[in-house]
C-alpha positions as CSV (number, residue, x, y, z in Angstrom):
1,X,24.0,-18.1,-45.9
2,X,23.7,-21.6,-47.2
3,X,24.5,-24.2,-44.4
4,X,25.1,-27.0,-46.9
5,X,28.7,-27.2,-48.1
6,X,29.0,-28.0,-51.8
7,X,32.0,-29.9,-52.9
8,X,33.4,-28.1,-56.0
9,X,35.4,-31.2,-56.9
10,X,32.5,-33.7,-56.9
11,X,32.3,-34.4,-60.6
12,X,36.0,-35.1,-60.6
13,X,36.1,-37.1,-57.4
14,X,33.0,-39.2,-58.0
15,X,34.0,-40.3,-61.5
16,X,37.7,-41.2,-61.3
17,X,40.1,-42.5,-58.7
18,X,43.6,-41.1,-58.5
19,X,44.9,-44.2,-60.3
20,X,42.3,-43.8,-63.1
21,X,43.4,-40.1,-63.5
22,X,47.0,-41.2,-63.7
23,X,46.1,-43.8,-66.3
24,X,44.1,-41.2,-68.4
25,X,47.1,-38.8,-68.4
26,X,49.5,-41.7,-69.2
27,X,47.4,-42.7,-72.2
28,X,47.1,-39.1,-73.4
29,X,50.9,-38.6,-73.2
30,X,51.6,-41.9,-74.9
31,X,49.2,-41.2,-77.8
32,X,50.4,-37.6,-78.2
33,X,54.0,-38.8,-78.3
34,X,53.3,-41.4,-80.9
35,X,51.2,-39.0,-83.0
36,X,54.2,-36.7,-83.1
37,X,56.6,-39.5,-83.9
38,X,58.7,-39.1,-80.8
39,X,60.5,-41.8,-78.8
40,X,60.2,-41.7,-75.0
41,X,64.0,-40.9,-74.8
42,X,63.5,-37.9,-77.1
43,X,60.7,-36.5,-75.0
44,X,62.7,-37.0,-71.8
45,X,65.6,-35.1,-73.3
46,X,63.3,-32.3,-74.5
47,X,61.8,-32.0,-71.0
48,X,65.2,-32.3,-69.2
49,X,64.2,-35.4,-67.2
50,X,65.5,-39.0,-67.2
51,X,63.9,-41.6,-69.5
52,X,62.8,-43.5,-66.4
53,X,61.0,-40.5,-65.0
54,X,59.2,-40.0,-68.3
55,X,58.3,-43.7,-68.5
56,X,56.7,-43.3,-65.1
57,X,54.4,-40.7,-66.5
58,X,53.5,-42.7,-69.5
59,X,52.8,-45.9,-67.5
60,X,50.8,-44.0,-64.9
61,X,53.2,-44.9,-62.0
62,X,53.9,-41.2,-61.4
63,X,52.2,-37.8,-62.0
64,X,54.2,-35.1,-63.6
65,X,54.7,-31.9,-61.6
66,X,53.1,-28.7,-62.8
67,X,56.3,-27.5,-64.6
68,X,56.4,-30.7,-66.6
69,X,52.7,-30.4,-67.5
70,X,53.4,-26.8,-68.7
71,X,56.2,-28.1,-70.9
72,X,53.9,-30.9,-72.3
73,X,51.4,-28.2,-73.0
74,X,53.9,-26.2,-75.0
75,X,55.4,-29.3,-76.7
76,X,52.0,-30.6,-77.9
77,X,50.4,-27.1,-78.3
78,X,47.5,-28.1,-76.1
79,X,46.0,-26.5,-73.0
80,X,46.8,-28.3,-69.7
81,X,43.0,-28.8,-69.2
82,X,42.9,-31.0,-72.3
83,X,46.1,-32.9,-71.3
84,X,44.6,-33.8,-67.9
85,X,41.1,-34.2,-69.4
86,X,39.6,-31.8,-66.8
87,X,36.2,-31.7,-68.5
88,X,36.0,-35.5,-68.9
89,X,33.3,-36.4,-66.3
90,X,32.4,-39.8,-67.7
91,X,34.4,-42.9,-68.1
92,X,33.1,-43.4,-71.6
93,X,35.3,-42.1,-74.4
94,X,32.2,-41.0,-76.3
95,X,31.9,-38.1,-74.0
96,X,35.3,-36.9,-75.2
97,X,34.1,-37.2,-78.8
98,X,31.0,-35.2,-78.0
99,X,33.1,-32.4,-76.4
100,X,35.5,-32.4,-79.4
101,X,32.6,-32.3,-81.9
102,X,31.1,-29.3,-80.1
103,X,34.6,-27.7,-80.2
104,X,34.8,-28.3,-83.9
105,X,31.4,-26.7,-84.4
106,X,32.5,-23.7,-82.4
107,X,35.7,-23.4,-84.5
108,X,33.6,-23.6,-87.7
109,X,31.4,-20.8,-86.4
110,X,34.3,-18.6,-85.5
111,X,35.9,-19.2,-88.9
112,X,32.6,-18.0,-90.6
113,X,32.5,-14.9,-88.4
114,X,36.1,-14.1,-89.1
115,X,35.7,-14.6,-92.8
116,X,33.0,-12.0,-92.8
117,X,34.9,-9.6,-90.6
118,X,37.6,-7.0,-91.3
119,X,40.1,-9.6,-89.9
120,X,39.2,-12.3,-92.4
121,X,42.5,-12.0,-94.2
122,X,44.7,-11.9,-91.1
123,X,47.3,-14.6,-91.6
124,X,47.9,-15.0,-87.8
125,X,44.3,-15.7,-87.2
126,X,44.1,-18.2,-90.0
127,X,47.1,-20.0,-88.6
128,X,45.6,-20.0,-85.1
129,X,42.4,-21.5,-86.5
130,X,44.4,-24.1,-88.4
131,X,46.2,-25.0,-85.1
132,X,42.9,-25.3,-83.3
133,X,41.6,-27.7,-86.0
134,X,44.9,-29.8,-85.7
135,X,44.4,-29.9,-82.0
136,X,40.8,-31.2,-82.2
137,X,41.9,-33.7,-84.8
138,X,44.6,-35.0,-82.5
139,X,42.2,-35.3,-79.6
140,X,39.8,-37.2,-81.8
141,X,42.6,-39.6,-82.7
142,X,43.4,-40.1,-79.1
143,X,39.8,-40.6,-78.1
144,X,39.2,-43.0,-81.0
145,X,42.3,-45.0,-80.1
146,X,41.2,-45.2,-76.5
147,X,37.7,-46.2,-77.6
148,X,39.0,-49.0,-79.8
149,X,41.3,-50.3,-76.9
150,X,38.3,-50.3,-74.5
151,X,36.3,-52.4,-76.9
152,X,39.0,-55.1,-77.2
């Protein structure tokens, strides 16, 4: 048995403070809301929370509970991992772009494989692939906006 205890949260804990994580989620929520053309009040109504509570999430004052994260996930059609940027282990926005570019490449490969399979004409699969492309485009927009803000 290994006597050395390994911290499974080390990449997360060593890269970002709690406040930095709140700020990252706040920025993601703000950019997603704007990309969809919503006002804060509209999102609050959809979520069944007060506008002040929602504003706290978007400013990074407060963290949403899991139920609200699940609702954001459905609203924006994104996995919670992406909302909270679980795989982001570097403070540079370029790492997000690298990850999204890899995801784009994987989606392209899956599309090629589907096209050549007996499921190539399946409308639901085509729609799912289109949604995945929209998701990566949205993430690229958010990362690009964050990158341009950081450079200012």
